[in-house]
N, C-alpha and C positions, 0 to 999 in steps of 0.2 A: 580827097576820099582814098586814093592810092598811097599816099605817103603815111596816112595816120595808120593805117595795119602794119606797115613796115616797121615803121617806129615802134608799134606794141611789141611787134616780133622781136625787134633788137633789146628791148627793155625785158622782157622775160626771158631771153637766153642766158643772161650771167643768173640772173634769181632761179633759173634751172641746174645751170652749173652749182650754184652755191648749197642748193637743196641735195645735188647729187652728190657734192663732196660731203654735206652732213650725214648722208645717207652711209655712205661708206666708212666715215670713222665712227660711226654708232655702231655697225656692223662688225667693225675691229674689236671695237671695247666688247660686244658681245662675245666674240670669238673668244677674246683672252679671259672673259669671266667665267666662262662653259668650260676652257682647258685647265682653268685652273681649280674650276669646282670638281672638274672629274677626276684630277688628280688628287685632289682630297678626299675624292671617295675610293679611290685604288690605293694608295701607299697609305697601309696600315702601319701602325708601332708593333713591334715584336711583342710575343707575348713573353713575359718574364718568365725567369727560369725558376722551377720547383727546387727548392733544398729540402730535403726531408729532414727532420727531427732524427736524431742520434736514436738506435733502436735501445730497447732497455735492458739492461743485464741483470739478471736478480742475482743475489747473494746464494752462496753454496748453501744448500740446505743443511740441517742440523743432524746430525748421526747421535744419536742417542748412546750411551754408554749401555753394554751388554746387562741385560737382569741378570738377578742371581738366582737360580734354581736350588734350592736347600735340598739336601740330600734327603732320599726317604729313610726311614727307621727301617733296619734289617728284622724280616720275619724268621720264624722259625725253620721255615723251609729253605730260606737263603742262607741261613747260618748253618744247614745241614750240605750244603754244595759248596765247592772251591770257587764259589762268588765272592768278589771285592765287597767289604761291608761299608767302605769309604772310598774315596777319589785316592788315597795314598794305599788302598790293599794293593798287592801284588799277586793276583790270579797264578793259579797253577800254571795254565798254560796260555802263551807262551813264554810270558816277561820273568816268569818268577826263575829265581836262582837256583841252575839247576844242583843236585846235590852230589858232589865229588866225593868219591870215595877211595882215599890214598893210602898204603899201608908203607911208602918211603917215608921214611923220615930225617930230617938232616938238623941236628941240635944247634941252636945259637950258643956258643960259649957264652958265658957270663952273662946271661940274659935273666936267668932265675938260679936259686940256688942249688937245686935238683937237676943237672941237665938232660937228664933221662925219663924225669917224670912223665911227660906226656907219653912216651915212649913205651913206657911200662904199664900203662893204666891197666887194669884188670876188671872186668864185668863180667856179671852173672845174670843170664837171661834165662828164666823159666815161662815154658808156655810156648803155645805157638805165635810164629810173627804175624802181625797186622797186615792183611792187603792193602796195596795202593788205593789210592783215590780214583774215581772214575770222575769224569767230566760233570754228570748231572745224579751220580749216585754213590755212597758211601759205605760200600759194603761191609766195614769195621762197625758201624756203629749197630750197638749190642751185643759184641764178642766181647770175650774177656780178654782185658789187657794183661801182655806179660807182665810177669814180676820181675823187676829189674833192682839189680842191687850193684851198688858201686862206691866211689869215693868222689868228694868234693874237692876243690881247689886249695884245700889246705891238706888232702890225704886222707881226712877224716871217713868214714863208712855214713853211705846214705841210700837210703831205700827211695825208689821212683815215686810211688804211690805208700798210700798208710791206709787203714781201716777207719772207718766211721768218721770219714772225711774226703769233701770231692776233691780231688787234684785237677789243676790246668797244669799241664806241661808246653815249654815253651822251647822249642828246639832253635837255637842259633848258631850261626857260623861266624867265626871272628872276621873273615874276609869279605863277608855279605854286603853288600851297602844298604840294603834293605833291613837287615837285622840292626846295622848300627844305628840307622834311623829309629827304628824301634826301640832297640833300648835306651837310647838318649831321650825318648818321648818319653816312656813307661817308667824311666828310674824315677823322674822327680816326680810322678805321680805315686808310687810305690813310697817315697819318702815322707810324703804328705799325706795320705791317706791310709789307715789300717785297712787289711785285707777283711770283707764281710766272714761274720762267723760259719764256721764248718766248712770255709774254702782254704784251698792250700796251693802256693804257686810253686812250681819247682823248675828250673831251665836246664837244657843240655847245652852243655858246649860240644859241639861235634863238629867231624870233617876237618879237625885241625891239621893246619899245614904251616911249618915253619917259614916258607919262602912266600907266604904271601902275608898281606895287611893285616894289622893288630896282633901278631904275633908277639909273645904269649899271651892267650885269650884272659889269664889270670889280671894281667896290667890293664888290660882294655876293660873289664869289669870293672876294676877300681878305678881308673880316671872317670869312668859314667858313674861312678856310685850305686854301682848296682847292689842292692840290698836283698835280692832273692836269691835262694840256696843254688847253686849250681853243682851238679853231677858230669864229671867228666866222661866222655866217651873215649873208647880206646881207637888204636890204629887203624881198625876195619870199619867205624862208626857200626857196631854192632846193636847199638840201644834205639840208632836212629832208623837203621833197618828193622829192628824189631816192632818199633812203634809205625811203620810204613810212612815213615818223613821221605818227601819226594821233592821238598822247594823249604826255601828259607824265606823268612821264618814261618813256621809251622806249628799249630797250635792242637793239643790235645786235649778233651775234657775227660776225666776217668771219674766216674760216681764211688758211693761209700762202699759199693759191692764188689769193684774193678771192674767194671764192663764200661765200654766205650760209650760215652752219650753224644760227643760232637768231636768233629774236627774241623779245623779252617786252615786253609792253606793262603798264606800273604799276611802284610801286615794287617793290626786291626787298629792301633793307635788306642787313644784314651776311651773315644766313644764306644768301639767296637767292645772294647775290656769289660767296661760298665753294663753295655747290653748283653755279655755273658754271663757276668756276675749277676745280673735280675734275671736271665733264663734260669740258672743254677737257684738261686733261692725261690724262685715260685715252682720250680719243678716244670717249667714250660717247654721245655725242648722237647 
């Protein structure tokens, strides 16, 4: 009886040891699995870096060409003041070429047949001198223009204004760049177009200076094919002073009664000249 329990304990001992060993092995495996699982949970893949798309650079904006603004047609009131009638008009102040009066003359030998022609010019002025233009008012409008007698470029007698016709007087200086441009533009117009009936155009060669450009004046007019009669001013520019000329070019309109109807300082061009023709023929000035 006593040996039987002892034998049973001896038999159970290895079984207990074997079971304990199995339990220990199982615990180690579970521990490794739990550690691996924990590592899988804690180790995270780094988030991919974001590379943004390049920003959009728009094409340059389109700059349109400037729009053209046509010039307004001059009105009667605008023609009565020394304001430009077009973009090429030279206003009275300050860009108009100032009038220059010089009594000293140095003739150029061999430039023309009579070397003293321009020095010895005689003019006859009868009547009161016209006043100078003002900025916003022309005090000469309505006054009687002085009667002027002189000679043309050939030395023939000429009268500045005549009865029964409206006379447009153009004062020009051979050395003035604005006069050169005006003569060049209007010369072709006068060659191709007859003057309106009842209108006469006469030009004045004034402020003559042999030391400046385009001297002598008759050569300048000949080169530009200027077919308008030219009355030559004397060395004191008495004709220009009598007409109240204060800049070049300068336009004076004298009606058939000898009264001043209009004066314009600066360039007119073809459009401005035709506008004056229209004002004269319709008597709307």
